[in-house]
N, C-alpha and C positions, 0 to 999 in steps of 0.2 A: 504494499499499500504506499504510494508516494503521491505527493501533491500538496496543494495549499487549500485551506479551509477558511472561508470568509464567515466567521462566527459572530453572532450578535451577543455581546457580553451583557448580562443584566447588571443593574446596580446592586451593590451589596456583597458582591464576590470579588475576590482578588483575581488578577490575571492568572496567578499560579493555580488557584482553585479551579478555574475554567480549564486549564490544561490538564489537571488531574482528572477531572470529569471526563474529558475527551479521551484520555488514555484508557480509562476503564470502558468507555462506550466502544471505542475503536479496537480495544484489545491490543494495544501496542505502546511501548514506552517511548518510541522514537517520535515524540511530538514536542515541538517548541512554539514559541510565538515571536513575533517581529516587532514588539514594542508594547509595553505595559499600558494598561489604563488604571487610573486610580480606582479603589474599591467603590466609591460613590458614583463614579462615572459609568456611562453605558455606551454601547455602540460597537463599531467594527473592531474586532480583534482577530487578526490573521494568524492562524496556526499553520505550522509547517509540519508535514508528515513524511517520514522516510527520508529519502535523499533530499527532499525539499528543504530540510533543515540546513543544508549546506549552501542554500541560495537565499536564505532569509534575509541577508544583508541588503540585497537589492530591492526587497519590499520595505525594509526598515528605512531606507534612504528615500523612499518615495514621498511625494506631496500628500499632506494630511489635510482633512477637512473636519471641522468641528461646528456644532451649534452649541452656543454657551449663553447662560444667564448670569449676569453680574449684578449683585446687590450693592448699591452705593450707600454710603453713611456708616458702614460697620467694617472694621478691619479685623482679621483673625491671624493668629500666628502661623497657620499653614496655608493661608491664601484661599481657603475653600470653607465650606459650611461645616466641616467636621472639626475645625480648629477652635481654639479658645479665643474669645473676643478680647482684643488688645487696645482697641480704640473705638469711639463713636464720635461722629461729627454730623452736623445738619447737612443735608443735600438739597435744602429747600431752594437755594439759588441756582441749582444746576438746571440748564435748559437743554432742549434737544440740540440746539445749534452748537452749544459748547461741547456736548458729547461727540457730535460729528467732527468737530475740529480736533478733539483730543484723539479720536480714533484715526483720523488722518495722520496725526503725528506718530501714531504707533504702527503705521503701515509702511512697508519697505524693509530696508535693512535696520534691525533692531537689536541693540545690545541689552541683554537681560540677565538677571541673576536667578537661578533656580530656587524654588522654595526651600526652606530648611527641612521640611517634611517631604523630602523627595528621595529617590533611589541613586542619585548622583553620589559618586564616590569622592571622598576627600581623605587624602593619605590612606587609601586603602579600605576605608570605612564608608558605609552607606550614611548619608546625611540624616535620614530619619532615625537611625540607631543612635547617632551622636546627640540628636535633639532629645530623644527619649532619655538618654543617660545625663541630660542637663548640661551638655558641653555646648558652649557658644562658638560654633564654627560657621563661617560664612562661605557660601558656595562661590567658586570662581565664576566671573562673568563669561557669557558666551554671545556670540553674534549669530543671529538667525534671520530668516527671511519670512516676513509676513506679507504674503502676496496680495490678499484681500481681507478687509475687516469691515463687513457690511452691516450697517445697522438695520435691524428688522423691527424693533419696537423699543420705545421709551416710555416707561410708565412712572410718572411722578406721584409720590405719596406726600405726607406732610413733612416729615424730616428725612425720608429715604427715597429711593427710586430703584427701578429695575431697568437694566439695559439688556436686550437680547441681540445677539450678533451671530452672524456666520463668518468663521475664520478659515482661510486657506493659507497654509504655512509650511515651512520646511521641517525636516527633522530636528528634534532638539528644542522645538518651541514649547514652553510651558504656559498653558492658557491661564493657570492660576497666577503666574507672574504677569501676564498681560492685564489680568483683572486688577492686580495690586497697583501696576503702573497707571492704569486708567484712573483709579482712585486718587493716586498721588497727583496726577495732572489736573483733576477736578477739584482737589483740595478738600475732599471729604472722606477719603478712604473707601475701600471696596473689597469684596471678596467674591469668589466664584461660588454661585449658589446652585448651578446646574450644569452638567457637561455631557454632550453626546457626541461620539466620534462618528461622523458621517461618511467618511472616506479614508482609505489608505491606498494611494496610487489608483489602479484600475478597479479596486474592489469597493463597492458602495453599499450603504446601509440597506437599500431597498432589495438588495440580493442576498443579504446576510441570512444565515441559518441559525435558529435558536437551538439551545441545548436539547429541548424537547423534541424538535424536528430531527435533530441528529440522532437521538435515542430511538426514534420511531423508525428511522431509516439509515442505519450505520453504514450501509453498503452504497450510499449515494456516491456518485462520481465526485472525486476531488478536482479542483482546478489545476490545469497543467501549468508548467512553467511559462509557457507562451501566453496563457491567459492571465496569469498573475503578474508577469513582468513583460508586458507587450512592448516596451520601449527597447528591449535588448534585441538586436538583429538575430535572424534565424538563418540557418544555412543547412542544407542536406548534403551528406557525403556518401560516397560509394562504399561498398563492402571492404575493399582494400585500405581505403582511408579510414574507416571506422576502426579496423583492426590496428592500424598504426597509432591512432589516437589513444586506444585503450592501453597501448604499450608505452605511452608517454612520448611518442614521436610526433613531430609537427608535420602538418600536410599543407599542400598549396591552397591558398585562399582564392575566392572568386570575387574580385571587385568589392572587398569589404573595407569599410572604414576601420581605423584603428580603434581597439578597445574590446570589451567583453562581448561574446557572442554565444548563442545557444546552438549547439550542434546536434543534428538529428540524423539518424540512419535512415535507409530507403523504407523502412517499415513505419517510420514516423515515431520512433522511440527516441528519447533524449540520450545521447551518448555522453556529452560532457559540456561543461562550461569552458569555453576556450577563450584565448586572448589573441586577437587578430592584429598582425603588424602591418596589415594592408597587402601583404604578399603571402604570408604564412599564418596558419592557425596553430597555436601551441596549446595543448590540453592543460587546463589549470585544475579543474575538479572533475574527475571522471566517474560516471554512474553505471558504466557497463563492464563486463568482463570479457577477456578474450574467448573466442569460440574455437580456437585452434590449440 
């Protein structure tokens, strides 16, 4: 069993919990994921099964999409609704125009600091473990790309307000940090009150499978590498070329740009992930064995 599974993670479960359930359902330990979701969050969690675990990095690097709700006027230590409240301030003077301007400032190349309650490692330790131990450690800043930050709804209350947005961003973007930064720009503080991941690369939430659907049909076809990573070029090789590749030998390329490429045999089965020099394909990760 090999391939990718576009799974709909429910709120209240950790990503590790979801993987464990999938392992029991599919009766294989060879399952991983391509990027965690916080326990309170829901949405697309891409699982890798069998040899697809060796291709997970190409999904992890893909563009992500989120729908988020940000509560203005209340700041928490974790940046989301599960954290302890650290500050309150009135958001009565916040207008939709100010929100749109602040969202514009947070679009493009953005420098952010991951939340202290995150899985980022500092000196070999997870930040959330250091935070639980009471150690004051600041995460290193990172540069990410926020391709789009679209305001869907602004709901003003007496001293608080809700901002609902769609986010399209690069790997490594923390939506909790964006929420905190939005609150800072508006001068009232904020935290992430709801998060749904709507997209990971080519895999979208309207095509995701629930754990219940997976349990009812564990033999359902998994997504192929070409479906899950459509941006990677695909090339077919002859049987002699296939045999050379599985032995670690380079073969002649056919008008390919330089970079990674998915190599298939004449039967349409994935042979390897190769690296094209423009003239040769060098096998990088091989998924078949020699037939001779």
